[in-house]
N, CA, C and O atoms as a printed pandas DataFrame, in Angstrom:
     atom_number atom_name residue_name chain_id  residue_number  x_coord  y_coord  z_coord
0              1         N          MET        A               1   -6.016   22.917   25.160
1              2        CA          MET        A               1   -5.884   21.585   25.503
2              3         C          MET        A               1   -6.280   20.755   24.303
3              4         O          MET        A               1   -7.380   20.935   23.781
4              5         N          GLU        A               2   -5.432   19.855   23.844
5              6        CA          GLU        A               2   -5.782   18.989   22.674
6              7         C          GLU        A               2   -6.616   17.824   22.943
7              8         O          GLU        A               2   -6.443   17.079   23.907
8              9         N          GLU        A               3   -7.549   17.686   22.038
9             10        CA          GLU        A               3   -8.466   16.448   22.272
10            11         C          GLU        A               3   -8.183   15.362   21.357
11            12         O          GLU        A               3   -7.986   15.610   20.167
12            13         N          ASN        A               4   -8.143   14.081   21.844
13            14        CA          ASN        A               4   -7.962   13.080   21.030
14            15         C          ASN        A               4   -9.139   12.179   21.042
15            16         O          ASN        A               4   -9.652   11.849   22.111
16            17         N          HIS        A               5   -9.603   11.754   19.862
17            18        CA          HIS        A               5  -10.704   10.807   19.740
18            19         C          HIS        A               5  -10.275    9.501   19.230
19            20         O          HIS        A               5   -9.470    9.408   18.303
20            21         N          ILE        A               6  -10.788    8.510   19.807
21            22        CA          ILE        A               6  -10.452    7.122   19.222
22            23         C          ILE        A               6  -11.881    6.506   19.083
23            24         O          ILE        A               6  -12.776    6.612   19.921
24            25         N          LYS        A               7  -11.954    5.822   17.847
25            26        CA          LYS        A               7  -13.204    5.127   17.605
26            27         C          LYS        A               7  -12.925    3.672   18.063
27            28         O          LYS        A               7  -11.911    3.069   17.711
28            29         N          VAL        A               8  -13.883    3.137   18.872
29            30        CA          VAL        A               8  -13.635    1.826   19.303
30            31         C          VAL        A               8  -14.916    0.946   18.872
31            32         O          VAL        A               8  -16.052    1.370   19.087
32            33         N          ASN        A               9  -14.710   -0.156   18.324
33            34        CA          ASN        A               9  -15.702   -1.136   18.034
34            35         C          ASN        A               9  -15.609   -2.293   18.931
35            36         O          ASN        A               9  -14.559   -2.919   19.074
36            37         N          VAL        A              10  -16.710   -2.583   19.538
37            38        CA          VAL        A              10  -16.709   -3.841   20.394
38            39         C          VAL        A              10  -17.630   -4.867   19.924
39            40         O          VAL        A              10  -18.828   -4.632   19.761
40            41         N          ASP        A              11  -17.044   -6.102   19.682
41            42        CA          ASP        A              11  -17.842   -7.249   19.286
42            43         C          ASP        A              11  -17.846   -8.105   20.534
43            44         O          ASP        A              11  -16.798   -8.203   21.173
44            45         N          ASN        A              12  -18.942   -8.732   20.933
45            46        CA          ASN        A              12  -19.135   -9.490   22.027
46            47         C          ASN        A              12  -20.286  -10.495   21.802
47            48         O          ASN        A              12  -21.291  -10.150   21.181
48            49         N          THR        A              13  -20.137  -11.750   22.313
49            50        CA          THR        A              13  -21.262  -12.711   22.139
50            51         C          THR        A              13  -21.841  -12.955   23.450
51            52         O          THR        A              13  -22.790  -13.736   23.518
52            53         N          GLY        A              14  -21.370  -12.356   24.571
53            54        CA          GLY        A              14  -21.811  -12.505   25.978
54            55         C          GLY        A              14  -22.331  -11.185   26.545
55            56         O          GLY        A              14  -23.002  -10.386   25.892
56            57         N          SER        A              15  -21.957  -11.026   27.838
57            58        CA          SER        A              15  -22.359   -9.730   28.419
58            59         C          SER        A              15  -21.113   -9.075   28.929
59            60         O          SER        A              15  -20.081   -9.704   29.165
60            61         N          MET        A              16  -21.257   -7.754   29.091
61            62        CA          MET        A              16  -20.084   -6.865   29.442
62            63         C          MET        A              16  -20.508   -6.047   30.655
63            64         O          MET        A              16  -21.683   -5.713   30.809
64            65         N          ALA        A              17  -19.587   -5.742   31.477
65            66        CA          ALA        A              17  -19.818   -4.841   32.536
66            67         C          ALA        A              17  -18.550   -4.289   33.189
67            68         O          ALA        A              17  -17.490   -4.911   33.114
68            69         N          GLY        A              18  -18.666   -3.049   33.869
69            70        CA          GLY        A              18  -17.492   -2.536   34.500
70            71         C          GLY        A              18  -16.314   -2.216   33.778
71            72         O          GLY        A              18  -15.223   -2.659   34.136
72            73         N          VAL        A              19  -16.459   -1.426   32.717
73            74        CA          VAL        A              19  -15.262   -1.027   32.008
74            75         C          VAL        A              19  -14.986    0.492   32.231
75            76         O          VAL        A              19  -15.840    1.335   31.953
76            77         N          ASN        A              20  -13.820    0.798   32.718
77            78        CA          ASN        A              20  -13.331    2.176   32.940
78            79         C          ASN        A              20  -12.446    2.602   31.754
79            80         O          ASN        A              20  -11.396    2.015   31.489
80            81         N          ILE        A              21  -12.932    3.683   31.028
81            82        CA          ILE        A              21  -12.268    4.162   29.883
82            83         C          ILE        A              21  -11.753    5.559   30.152
83            84         O          ILE        A              21  -12.547    6.479   30.347
84            85         N          GLY        A              22  -10.394    5.749   30.170
85            86        CA          GLY        A              22   -9.815    7.009   30.352
86            87         C          GLY        A              22  -10.164    7.539   31.704
87            88         O          GLY        A              22  -10.288    6.784   32.668
88            89         N          THR        A              23  -10.339    8.953   31.789
89            90        CA          THR        A              23  -10.534    9.533   33.080
90            91         C          THR        A              23  -12.088    9.713   33.203
91            92         O          THR        A              23  -12.822    9.702   32.215
92            93         N          GLY        A              24  -12.518    9.873   34.442
93            94        CA          GLY        A              24  -13.947   10.055   34.706
94            95         C          GLY        A              24  -14.635    8.727   34.997
95            96         O          GLY        A              24  -13.991    7.711   35.259
96            97         N          LYS        A              25  -15.944    8.768   34.944
97            98        CA          LYS        A              25  -16.634    7.529   35.266
98            99         C          LYS        A              25  -17.448    7.072   34.010
99           100         O          LYS        A              25  -18.677    7.028   34.055
100          101         N          GLN        A              26  -16.764    6.741   32.921
101          102        CA          GLN        A              26  -17.383    6.255   31.884
102          103         C          GLN        A              26  -17.458    4.663   32.040
103          104         O          GLN        A              26  -16.498    4.055   32.515
104          105         N          SER        A              27  -18.585    4.023   31.641
105          106        CA          SER        A              27  -18.568    2.591   31.704
106          107         C          SER        A              27  -19.603    2.008   30.625
107          108         O          SER        A              27  -20.508    2.657   30.102
108          109         N          ILE        A              28  -19.330    0.810   30.419
109          110        CA          ILE        A              28  -20.236    0.047   29.487
110          111         C          ILE        A              28  -20.895   -1.071   30.382
111          112         O          ILE        A              28  -20.160   -1.765   31.085
112          113         N          ALA        A              29  -22.100   -1.244   30.377
113          114        CA          ALA        A              29  -22.726   -2.376   31.110
114          115         C          ALA        A              29  -23.929   -2.805   30.354
115          116         O          ALA        A              29  -24.561   -2.017   29.651
116          117         N          GLY        A              30  -24.282   -4.200   30.515
117          118        CA          GLY        A              30  -25.473   -4.698   29.953
118          119         C          GLY        A              30  -25.143   -5.822   28.973
119          120         O          GLY        A              30  -24.005   -6.286   28.907
120          121         N          ASN        A              31  -26.105   -6.233   28.250
121          122        CA          ASN        A              31  -25.895   -7.393   27.342
122          123         C          ASN        A              31  -25.748   -6.833   25.923
123          124         O          ASN        A              31  -26.503   -5.954   25.509
124          125         N          ILE        A              32  -24.864   -7.305   25.264
125          126        CA          ILE        A              32  -24.668   -6.930   23.818
126          127         C          ILE        A              32  -25.521   -7.881   22.974
127          128         O          ILE        A              32  -25.373   -9.096   23.101
128          129         N          LYS        A              33  -26.347   -7.402   22.176
129          130        CA          LYS        A              33  -27.131   -8.258   21.326
130          131         C          LYS        A              33  -26.895   -8.059   19.850
131          132         O          LYS        A              33  -26.523   -6.956   19.448
132          133         N          ASN        A              34  -27.078   -9.004   19.073
133          134        CA          ASN        A              34  -26.941   -8.892   17.616
134          135         C          ASN        A              34  -27.940   -7.900   17.105
135          136         O          ASN        A              34  -29.127   -8.108   17.358
136          137         N          THR        A              35  -27.616   -6.918   16.463
137          138        CA          THR        A              35  -28.670   -6.042   15.957
138          139         C          THR        A              35  -28.764   -6.025   14.425
139          140         O          THR        A              35  -29.386   -5.154   13.816
140          141         N          HIS        A              36  -28.148   -6.978   13.874
141          142        CA          HIS        A              36  -28.207   -7.209   12.475
142          143         C          HIS        A              36  -29.669   -7.506   12.040
143          144         O          HIS        A              36  -30.303   -8.398   12.605
144          145         N          LYS        A              37  -30.199   -6.775   11.053
145          146        CA          LYS        A              37  -31.591   -7.045   10.539
146          147         C          LYS        A              37  -31.374   -7.858    9.199
147          148         O          LYS        A              37  -30.750   -7.432    8.227
148          149         N          PRO        A              38  -31.922   -8.965    9.287
149          150        CA          PRO        A              38  -31.765   -9.883    8.114
150          151         C          PRO        A              38  -32.411   -9.224    6.934
151          152         O          PRO        A              38  -33.389   -8.496    7.103
152          153         N          LEU        A              39  -31.888   -9.453    5.703
153          154        CA          LEU        A              39  -32.411   -8.873    4.531
154          155         C          LEU        A              39  -33.812   -9.479    4.313
155          156         O          LEU        A              39  -34.027  -10.686    4.433
156          157         N          GLY        A              40  -34.786   -8.538    3.975
157          158        CA          GLY        A              40  -36.091   -8.935    3.717
158          159         C          GLY        A              40  -36.202   -9.467    2.232
159          160         O          GLY        A              40  -35.207   -9.388    1.511
160          161         N          GLY        A              41  -37.303   -9.971    1.784
161          162        CA          GLY        A              41  -37.487  -10.508    0.529
162          163         C          GLY        A              41  -37.114   -9.643   -0.591
163          164         O          GLY        A              41  -36.429  -10.073   -1.518
164          165         N          ALA        A              42  -37.570   -8.358   -0.534
165          166        CA          ALA        A              42  -37.308   -7.430   -1.661
166          167         C          ALA        A              42  -35.922   -7.076   -1.690
167          168         O          ALA        A              42  -35.313   -7.084   -2.760
168          169         N          GLU        A              43  -35.286   -6.720   -0.454
169          170        CA          GLU        A              43  -33.952   -6.358   -0.348
170          171         C          GLU        A              43  -32.973   -7.474   -0.828
171          172         O          GLU        A              43  -32.001   -7.257   -1.552
172          173         N          LYS        A              44  -33.324   -8.634   -0.365
173          174        CA          LYS        A              44  -32.527   -9.866   -0.728
174          175         C          LYS        A              44  -32.509  -10.052   -2.292
175          176         O          LYS        A              44  -31.453  -10.261   -2.889
176          177         N          ALA        A              45  -33.678   -9.970   -2.902
177          178        CA          ALA        A              45  -33.830  -10.144   -4.294
178          179         C          ALA        A              45  -33.105   -9.095   -5.056
179          180         O          ALA        A              45  -32.539   -9.430   -6.096
180          181         N          GLU        A              46  -33.056   -7.771   -4.624
181          182        CA          GLU        A              46  -32.437   -6.685   -5.170
182          183         C          GLU        A              46  -30.910   -6.884   -5.039
183          184         O          GLU        A              46  -30.164   -6.613   -5.980
184          185         N          LEU        A              47  -30.483   -7.331   -3.935
185          186        CA          LEU        A              47  -29.035   -7.538   -3.724
186          187         C          LEU        A              47  -28.614   -8.798   -4.599
187          188         O          LEU        A              47  -27.494   -8.790   -5.110
188          189         N          GLU        A              48  -29.385   -9.779   -4.774
189          190        CA          GLU        A              48  -28.985  -10.884   -5.579
190          191         C          GLU        A              48  -28.845  -10.506   -6.959
191          192         O          GLU        A              48  -27.895  -10.891   -7.640
192          193         N          LYS        A              49  -29.850   -9.691   -7.436
193          194        CA          LYS        A              49  -29.775   -9.066   -8.847
194          195         C          LYS        A              49  -28.452   -8.266   -8.986
195          196         O          LYS        A              49  -27.724   -8.476   -9.957
196          197         N          ILE        A              50  -28.122   -7.349   -8.034
197          198        CA          ILE        A              50  -26.953   -6.613   -8.112
198          199         C          ILE        A              50  -25.746   -7.443   -8.321
199          200         O          ILE        A              50  -24.960   -7.238   -9.246
200          201         N          LEU        A              51  -25.617   -8.365   -7.463
201          202        CA          LEU        A              51  -24.348   -9.270   -7.462
202          203         C          LEU        A              51  -24.240  -10.136   -8.794
203          204         O          LEU        A              51  -23.148  -10.311   -9.335
204          205         N          GLN        A              52  -25.373  -10.645   -9.275
205          206        CA          GLN        A              52  -25.439  -11.267  -10.549
206          207         C          GLN        A              52  -25.069  -10.440  -11.671
207          208         O          GLN        A              52  -24.289  -10.861  -12.526
208          209         N          GLU        A              53  -25.643   -9.147  -11.728
209          210        CA          GLU        A              53  -25.225   -8.214  -12.731
210          211         C          GLU        A              53  -23.715   -7.936  -12.689
211          212         O          GLU        A              53  -23.045   -7.827  -13.715
212          213         N          LEU        A              54  -23.232   -7.832  -11.490
213          214        CA          LEU        A              54  -21.773   -7.476  -11.395
214          215         C          LEU        A              54  -20.857   -8.687  -11.974
215          216         O          LEU        A              54  -19.877   -8.511  -12.698
216          217         N          GLN        A              55  -21.351   -9.963  -11.525
217          218        CA          GLN        A              55  -20.682  -11.117  -12.133
218          219         C          GLN        A              55  -20.603  -11.179  -13.594
219          220         O          GLN        A              55  -19.568  -11.448  -14.204
220          221         N          THR        A              56  -21.778  -10.909  -14.153
221          222        CA          THR        A              56  -21.973  -10.944  -15.618
222          223         C          THR        A              56  -20.970   -9.876  -16.277
223          224         O          THR        A              56  -20.236  -10.160  -17.224
224          225         N          ALA        A              57  -21.023   -8.689  -15.701
225          226        CA          ALA        A              57  -20.202   -7.526  -16.136
226          227         C          ALA        A              57  -18.712   -7.771  -16.057
227          228         O          ALA        A              57  -17.930   -7.392  -16.929
228          229         N          ILE        A              58  -18.364   -8.428  -14.959
229          230        CA          ILE        A              58  -16.946   -8.755  -14.782
230          231         C          ILE        A              58  -16.530   -9.736  -15.803
231          232         O          ILE        A              58  -15.477   -9.550  -16.413
232          233         N          ASN        A              59  -17.280  -10.780  -16.040
233          234        CA          ASN        A              59  -16.864  -11.742  -17.142
234          235         C          ASN        A              59  -16.897  -11.152  -18.493
235          236         O          ASN        A              59  -16.169  -11.638  -19.358
236          237         N          ALA        A              60  -17.699  -10.111  -18.773
237          238        CA          ALA        A              60  -17.735   -9.568  -20.146
238          239         C          ALA        A              60  -16.707   -8.439  -20.254
239          240         O          ALA        A              60  -16.524   -8.005  -21.391
240          241         N          GLU        A              61  -16.040   -7.919  -19.298
241          242        CA          GLU        A              61  -15.235   -6.761  -19.353
242          243         C          GLU        A              61  -13.843   -7.134  -20.085
243          244         O          GLU        A              61  -13.031   -7.953  -19.656
244          245         N          LYS        A              62  -13.733   -6.426  -21.194
245          246        CA          LYS        A              62  -12.581   -6.701  -22.078
246          247         C          LYS        A              62  -11.280   -6.077  -21.599
247          248         O          LYS        A              62  -10.161   -6.453  -21.947
248          249         N          GLU        A              63  -11.560   -5.057  -20.742
249          250        CA          GLU        A              63  -10.320   -4.298  -20.224
250          251         C          GLU        A              63   -9.661   -4.998  -18.983
251          252         O          GLU        A              63   -8.629   -4.554  -18.481
252          253         N          LEU        A              64  -10.270   -6.051  -18.538
253          254        CA          LEU        A              64   -9.608   -6.882  -17.380
254          255         C          LEU        A              64   -8.962   -8.091  -18.015
255          256         O          LEU        A              64   -9.495   -8.750  -18.909
256          257         N          SER        A              65   -7.731   -8.344  -17.469
257          258        CA          SER        A              65   -7.084   -9.531  -17.846
258          259         C          SER        A              65   -7.854  -10.761  -17.163
259          260         O          SER        A              65   -8.721  -10.601  -16.303
260          261         N          GLU        A              66   -7.464  -11.922  -17.615
261          262        CA          GLU        A              66   -8.036  -13.060  -16.989
262          263         C          GLU        A              66   -7.797  -13.272  -15.522
263          264         O          GLU        A              66   -8.634  -13.787  -14.780
264          265         N          SER        A              67   -6.569  -12.836  -15.123
265          266        CA          SER        A              67   -6.134  -12.826  -13.772
266          267         C          SER        A              67   -6.973  -11.740  -12.920
267          268         O          SER        A              67   -7.388  -11.985  -11.787
268          269         N          GLU        A              68   -7.169  -10.570  -13.557
269          270        CA          GLU        A              68   -7.942   -9.545  -12.804
270          271         C          GLU        A              68   -9.382  -10.006  -12.742
271          272         O          GLU        A              68  -10.020   -9.750  -11.721
272          273         N          LYS        A              69   -9.969  -10.680  -13.769
273          274        CA          LYS        A              69  -11.282  -11.130  -13.661
274          275         C          LYS        A              69  -11.440  -12.176  -12.551
275          276         O          LYS        A              69  -12.471  -12.230  -11.881
276          277         N          GLN        A              70  -10.419  -12.997  -12.368
277          278        CA          GLN        A              70  -10.498  -14.022  -11.298
278          279         C          GLN        A              70  -10.436  -13.329   -9.959
279          280         O          GLN        A              70  -11.118  -13.732   -9.017
280          281         N          ASP        A              71   -9.638  -12.307   -9.864
281          282        CA          ASP        A              71   -9.496  -11.568   -8.613
282          283         C          ASP        A              71  -10.835  -10.825   -8.268
283          284         O          ASP        A              71  -11.290  -10.776   -7.125
284          285         N          ALA        A              72  -11.414  -10.261   -9.353
285          286        CA          ALA        A              72  -12.632   -9.491   -9.080
286          287         C          ALA        A              72  -13.717  -10.465   -8.845
287          288         O          ALA        A              72  -14.531  -10.147   -7.979
288          289         N          LEU        A              73  -13.886  -11.622   -9.469
289          290        CA          LEU        A              73  -14.849  -12.640   -9.078
290          291         C          LEU        A              73  -14.625  -13.235   -7.750
291          292         O          LEU        A              73  -15.590  -13.621   -7.091
292          293         N          GLY        A              74  -13.430  -13.337   -7.315
293          294        CA          GLY        A              74  -13.113  -13.784   -5.912
294          295         C          GLY        A              74  -13.652  -12.818   -4.895
295          296         O          GLY        A              74  -14.295  -13.193   -3.914
296          297         N          PHE        A              75  -13.347  -11.455   -5.181
297          298        CA          PHE        A              75  -13.853  -10.410   -4.263
298          299         C          PHE        A              75  -15.347  -10.457   -4.152
299          300         O          PHE        A              75  -15.920  -10.348   -3.068
300          301         N          LEU        A              76  -16.033  -10.640   -5.419
301          302        CA          LEU        A              76  -17.445  -10.598   -5.434
302          303         C          LEU        A              76  -18.004  -11.833   -4.800
303          304         O          LEU        A              76  -19.115  -11.809   -4.270
304          305         N          GLY        A              77  -17.228  -12.968   -4.840
305          306        CA          GLY        A              77  -17.686  -14.199   -4.242
306          307         C          GLY        A              77  -17.666  -14.033   -2.668
307          308         O          GLY        A              77  -18.529  -14.570   -1.974
308          309         N          LYS        A              78  -16.682  -13.295   -2.152
309          310        CA          LYS        A              78  -16.580  -13.090   -0.748
310          311         C          LYS        A              78  -17.803  -12.228   -0.256
311          312         O          LYS        A              78  -18.374  -12.507    0.799
312          313         N          ILE        A              79  -18.166  -11.230   -1.007
313          314        CA          ILE        A              79  -19.250  -10.504   -0.746
314          315         C          ILE        A              79  -20.593  -11.253   -0.747
315          316         O          ILE        A              79  -21.430  -11.047    0.131
316          317         N          THR        A              80  -20.769  -12.063   -1.679
317          318        CA          THR        A              80  -21.986  -12.926   -1.863
318          319         C          THR        A              80  -21.972  -13.952   -0.745
319          320         O          THR        A              80  -23.001  -14.111   -0.088
320          321         N          GLU        A              81  -20.891  -14.653   -0.483
321          322        CA          GLU        A              81  -20.848  -15.692    0.571
322          323         C          GLU        A              81  -21.151  -15.131    1.849
323          324         O          GLU        A              81  -21.765  -15.833    2.653
324          325         N          ASN        A              82  -20.792  -13.900    2.172
325          326        CA          ASN        A              82  -21.010  -13.385    3.551
326          327         C          ASN        A              82  -22.349  -12.614    3.612
327          328         O          ASN        A              82  -22.923  -12.408    4.682
328          329         N          ALA        A              83  -22.801  -12.215    2.468
329          330        CA          ALA        A              83  -24.078  -11.336    2.403
330          331         C          ALA        A              83  -25.308  -12.128    2.906
331          332         O          ALA        A              83  -26.241  -11.575    3.487
332          333         N          PHE        A              84  -25.254  -13.471    2.645
333          334        CA          PHE        A              84  -26.485  -14.164    2.958
334          335         C          PHE        A              84  -26.394  -15.097    4.171
335          336         O          PHE        A              84  -27.271  -15.902    4.486
336          337         N          LYS        A              85  -25.238  -14.901    4.818
337          338        CA          LYS        A              85  -25.252  -15.598    6.205
338          339         C          LYS        A              85  -26.210  -15.062    7.178
339          340         O          LYS        A              85  -26.571  -13.892    7.053
340          341         N          PRO        A              86  -26.686  -15.829    8.188
341          342        CA          PRO        A              86  -27.581  -15.371    9.181
342          343         C          PRO        A              86  -27.076  -14.113    9.842
343          344         O          PRO        A              86  -27.816  -13.165   10.103
344          345         N          ILE        A              87  -25.822  -14.144   10.095
345          346        CA          ILE        A              87  -25.046  -12.831   10.676
346          347         C          ILE        A              87  -23.929  -12.578    9.694
347          348         O          ILE        A              87  -22.913  -13.258    9.838
348          349         N          PRO        A              88  -23.971  -11.746    8.771
349          350        CA          PRO        A              88  -22.973  -11.447    7.868
350          351         C          PRO        A              88  -21.710  -10.903    8.479
351          352         O          PRO        A              88  -21.775  -10.144    9.446
352          353         N          GLU        A              89  -20.573  -11.263    7.951
353          354        CA          GLU        A              89  -19.239  -10.759    8.416
354          355         C          GLU        A              89  -19.046   -9.411    7.671
355          356         O          GLU        A              89  -18.444   -9.343    6.599
356          357         N          THR        A              90  -19.530   -8.464    8.230
357          358        CA          THR        A              90  -19.498   -7.154    7.508
358          359         C          THR        A              90  -18.106   -6.605    7.292
359          360         O          THR        A              90  -17.850   -5.868    6.340
360          361         N          SER        A              91  -17.199   -6.981    8.202
361          362        CA          SER        A              91  -15.759   -6.699    7.969
362          363         C          SER        A              91  -15.203   -7.332    6.745
363          364         O          SER        A              91  -14.420   -6.705    6.032
364          365         N          MET        A              92  -15.575   -8.551    6.469
365          366        CA          MET        A              92  -15.202   -9.274    5.278
366          367         C          MET        A              92  -15.826   -8.601    3.972
367          368         O          MET        A              92  -15.152   -8.429    2.956
368          369         N          ILE        A              93  -17.091   -8.257    4.074
369          370        CA          ILE        A              93  -17.812   -7.577    2.987
370          371         C          ILE        A              93  -17.110   -6.263    2.755
371          372         O          ILE        A              93  -16.820   -5.959    1.598
372          373         N          HIS        A              94  -16.825   -5.486    3.720
373          374        CA          HIS        A              94  -16.255   -4.238    3.539
374          375         C          HIS        A              94  -14.843   -4.400    2.918
375          376         O          HIS        A              94  -14.478   -3.630    2.030
376          377         N          MET        A              95  -14.083   -5.348    3.353
377          378        CA          MET        A              95  -12.718   -5.596    2.750
378          379         C          MET        A              95  -12.846   -5.955    1.354
379          380         O          MET        A              95  -12.114   -5.416    0.524
380          381         N          ALA        A              96  -13.772   -6.879    0.996
381          382        CA          ALA        A              96  -13.951   -7.281   -0.373
382          383         C          ALA        A              96  -14.524   -6.202   -1.247
383          384         O          ALA        A              96  -14.178   -6.187   -2.428
384          385         N          VAL        A              97  -15.354   -5.305   -0.800
385          386        CA          VAL        A              97  -15.935   -4.195   -1.572
386          387         C          VAL        A              97  -14.722   -3.250   -1.820
387          388         O          VAL        A              97  -14.572   -2.761   -2.940
388          389         N          GLN        A              98  -13.870   -2.985   -0.827
389          390        CA          GLN        A              98  -12.769   -2.110   -1.052
390          391         C          GLN        A              98  -11.741   -2.723   -2.003
391          392         O          GLN        A              98  -11.209   -2.014   -2.857
392          393         N          ALA        A              99  -11.454   -3.989   -1.884
393          394        CA          ALA        A              99  -10.522   -4.625   -2.907
394          395         C          ALA        A              99  -11.064   -4.518   -4.339
395          396         O          ALA        A              99  -10.349   -4.210   -5.293
396          397         N          LEU        A             100  -12.375   -4.794   -4.429
397          398        CA          LEU        A             100  -13.019   -4.715   -5.773
398          399         C          LEU        A             100  -12.906   -3.265   -6.349
399          400         O          LEU        A             100  -12.602   -3.014   -7.515
400          401         N          HIS        A             101  -13.173   -2.397   -5.434
401          402        CA          HIS        A             101  -13.130   -0.952   -5.801
402          403         C          HIS        A             101  -11.680   -0.586   -6.329
403          404         O          HIS        A             101  -11.510    0.079   -7.351
404          405         N          GLY        A             102  -10.728   -1.041   -5.604
405          406        CA          GLY        A             102   -9.293   -0.730   -5.962
406          407         C          GLY        A             102   -8.943   -1.364   -7.366
407          408         O          GLY        A             102   -8.278   -0.725   -8.182
408          409         N          LEU        A             103   -9.377   -2.555   -7.608
409          410        CA          LEU        A             103   -9.141   -3.312   -8.855
410          411         C          LEU        A             103   -9.865   -2.452  -10.169
411          412         O          LEU        A             103   -9.316   -2.230  -11.248
412          413         N          LEU        A             104  -11.015   -2.107   -9.833
413          414        CA          LEU        A             104  -11.834   -1.434  -10.892
414          415         C          LEU        A             104  -11.388    0.044  -11.166
415          416         O          LEU        A             104  -11.652    0.635  -12.213
416          417         N          ARG        A             105  -10.718    0.557  -10.167
417          418        CA          ARG        A             105  -10.207    1.981  -10.259
418          419         C          ARG        A             105   -9.328    2.189  -11.523
419          420         O          ARG        A             105   -9.259    3.303  -12.041
420          421         N          ASN        A             106   -8.719    1.218  -11.974
421          422        CA          ASN        A             106   -7.774    1.319  -13.253
422          423         C          ASN        A             106   -8.507    1.298  -14.493
423          424         O          ASN        A             106   -7.893    1.664  -15.496
424          425         N          LEU        A             107   -9.848    0.895  -14.623
425          426        CA          LEU        A             107  -10.565    0.726  -15.764
426          427         C          LEU        A             107  -10.936    2.165  -16.312
427          428         O          LEU        A             107  -10.967    3.150  -15.573
428          429         N          PRO        A             108  -11.219    2.206  -17.690
429          430        CA          PRO        A             108  -11.833    3.515  -18.188
430          431         C          PRO        A             108  -13.136    3.884  -17.405
431          432         O          PRO        A             108  -13.882    2.997  -16.991
432          433         N          ALA        A             109  -13.385    5.181  -17.215
433          434        CA          ALA        A             109  -14.388    5.646  -16.493
434          435         C          ALA        A             109  -15.826    5.289  -17.180
435          436         O          ALA        A             109  -16.876    5.234  -16.538
436          437         N          ALA        A             110  -15.718    5.062  -18.539
437          438        CA          ALA        A             110  -17.045    4.801  -19.275
438          439         C          ALA        A             110  -17.259    3.270  -19.453
439          440         O          ALA        A             110  -18.211    2.866  -20.119
440          441         N          ALA        A             111  -16.388    2.424  -18.867
441          442        CA          ALA        A             111  -16.573    1.078  -19.054
442          443         C          ALA        A             111  -17.828    0.553  -18.401
443          444         O          ALA        A             111  -18.086    0.936  -17.260
444          445         N          ASP        A             112  -18.599   -0.255  -18.997
445          446        CA          ASP        A             112  -19.892   -0.769  -18.455
446          447         C          ASP        A             112  -19.788   -1.163  -17.063
447          448         O          ASP        A             112  -20.639   -0.832  -16.238
448          449         N          LEU        A             113  -18.652   -1.942  -16.748
449          450        CA          LEU        A             113  -18.571   -2.496  -15.517
450          451         C          LEU        A             113  -18.338   -1.423  -14.457
451          452         O          LEU        A             113  -18.897   -1.507  -13.364
452          453         N          VAL        A             114  -17.530   -0.428  -14.763
453          454        CA          VAL        A             114  -17.376    0.762  -13.839
454          455         C          VAL        A             114  -18.718    1.521  -13.617
455          456         O          VAL        A             114  -19.010    1.921  -12.490
456          457         N          LEU        A             115  -19.451    1.702  -14.580
457          458        CA          LEU        A             115  -20.686    2.376  -14.439
458          459         C          LEU        A             115  -21.624    1.639  -13.577
459          460         O          LEU        A             115  -22.270    2.233  -12.714
460          461         N          LEU        A             116  -21.740    0.212  -13.797
461          462        CA          LEU        A             116  -22.560   -0.564  -13.019
462          463         C          LEU        A             116  -22.109   -0.615  -11.599
463          464         O          LEU        A             116  -22.915   -0.584  -10.669
464          465         N          TYR        A             117  -20.700   -0.701  -11.418
465          466        CA          TYR        A             117  -20.263   -0.732  -10.016
466          467         C          TYR        A             117  -20.500    0.469   -9.290
467          468         O          TYR        A             117  -20.816    0.404   -8.102
468          469         N          GLN        A             118  -20.366    1.700   -9.954
469          470        CA          GLN        A             118  -20.664    2.946   -9.330
470          471         C          GLN        A             118  -21.999    3.140   -8.862
471          472         O          GLN        A             118  -22.219    3.843   -7.875
472          473         N          ALA        A             119  -22.938    2.544   -9.524
473          474        CA          ALA        A             119  -24.371    2.529   -9.200
474          475         C          ALA        A             119  -24.707    1.502   -8.080
475          476         O          ALA        A             119  -25.631    1.686   -7.287
476          477         N          SER        A             120  -23.919    0.436   -8.067
477          478        CA          SER        A             120  -24.205   -0.643   -7.150
478          479         C          SER        A             120  -23.381   -0.515   -5.722
479          480         O          SER        A             120  -23.846   -1.010   -4.695
480          481         N          TYR        A             121  -22.220    0.133   -5.742
481          482        CA          TYR        A             121  -21.326    0.216   -4.682
482          483         C          TYR        A             121  -22.174    0.811   -3.429
483          484         O          TYR        A             121  -22.213    0.146   -2.394
484          485         N          PRO        A             122  -22.821    1.996   -3.505
485          486        CA          PRO        A             122  -23.510    2.559   -2.453
486          487         C          PRO        A             122  -24.600    1.620   -1.838
487          488         O          PRO        A             122  -24.822    1.569   -0.628
488          489         N          LYS        A             123  -25.243    0.899   -2.757
489          490        CA          LYS        A             123  -26.400    0.087   -2.418
490          491         C          LYS        A             123  -25.907   -1.098   -1.456
491          492         O          LYS        A             123  -26.488   -1.432   -0.423
492          493         N          ILE        A             124  -24.713   -1.691   -1.979
493          494        CA          ILE        A             124  -24.148   -2.845   -1.245
494          495         C          ILE        A             124  -23.790   -2.246    0.228
495          496         O          ILE        A             124  -24.162   -2.820    1.251
496          497         N          LEU        A             125  -23.079   -1.112    0.240
497          498        CA          LEU        A             125  -22.690   -0.676    1.555
498          499         C          LEU        A             125  -23.852   -0.403    2.504
499          500         O          LEU        A             125  -23.817   -0.680    3.703
500          501         N          GLN        A             126  -24.936    0.190    1.846
501          502        CA          GLN        A             126  -26.097    0.496    2.649
502          503         C          GLN        A             126  -26.747   -0.745    3.206
503          504         O          GLN        A             126  -27.218   -0.749    4.344
504          505         N          TYR        A             127  -26.774   -1.745    2.454
505          506        CA          TYR        A             127  -27.522   -2.974    2.936
506          507         C          TYR        A             127  -26.885   -3.552    4.224
507          508         O          TYR        A             127  -27.518   -4.275    4.993
508          509         N          PHE        A             128  -25.549   -3.177    4.419
509          510        CA          PHE        A             128  -24.923   -3.717    5.517
510          511         C          PHE        A             128  -24.397   -2.651    6.493
511          512         O          PHE        A             128  -23.560   -2.918    7.355
512          513         N          GLY        A             129  -24.920   -1.449    6.319
513          514        CA          GLY        A             129  -24.612   -0.364    7.280
514          515         C          GLY        A             129  -23.135   -0.007    7.268
515          516         O          GLY        A             129  -22.587    0.313    8.324
516          517         N          LEU        A             130  -22.498   -0.046    6.176
517          518        CA          LEU        A             130  -21.103    0.201    5.974
518          519         C          LEU        A             130  -20.871    1.600    5.478
519          520         O          LEU        A             130  -19.726    1.991    5.248
């Protein structure tokens, strides 16, 4: 018998009850609460530093055209804008991180921006549980 698995993400600002999923007696009940842990002082300072370093490196990268720099700065801006909201839009952060990742993929592996991004990428994802 073949098993199919589907990943389901549920976002809700109220309460949920009485959901029957598939066969059997699976259900979801109770209040859904925001479990986002705001960045603490040290985490916030480190993230601000990472984002500032990336901005400086993007501006200095000779391998990027002006258009590519604007795109990269736009993606970085979306990360920054959402990172410090009381409840960050992690889907927007994830999308912007992936877009920035795709743009930088075409740069030489030894480029300063690529090396900085490779070190920063996991930290950014970790801050937001991505």
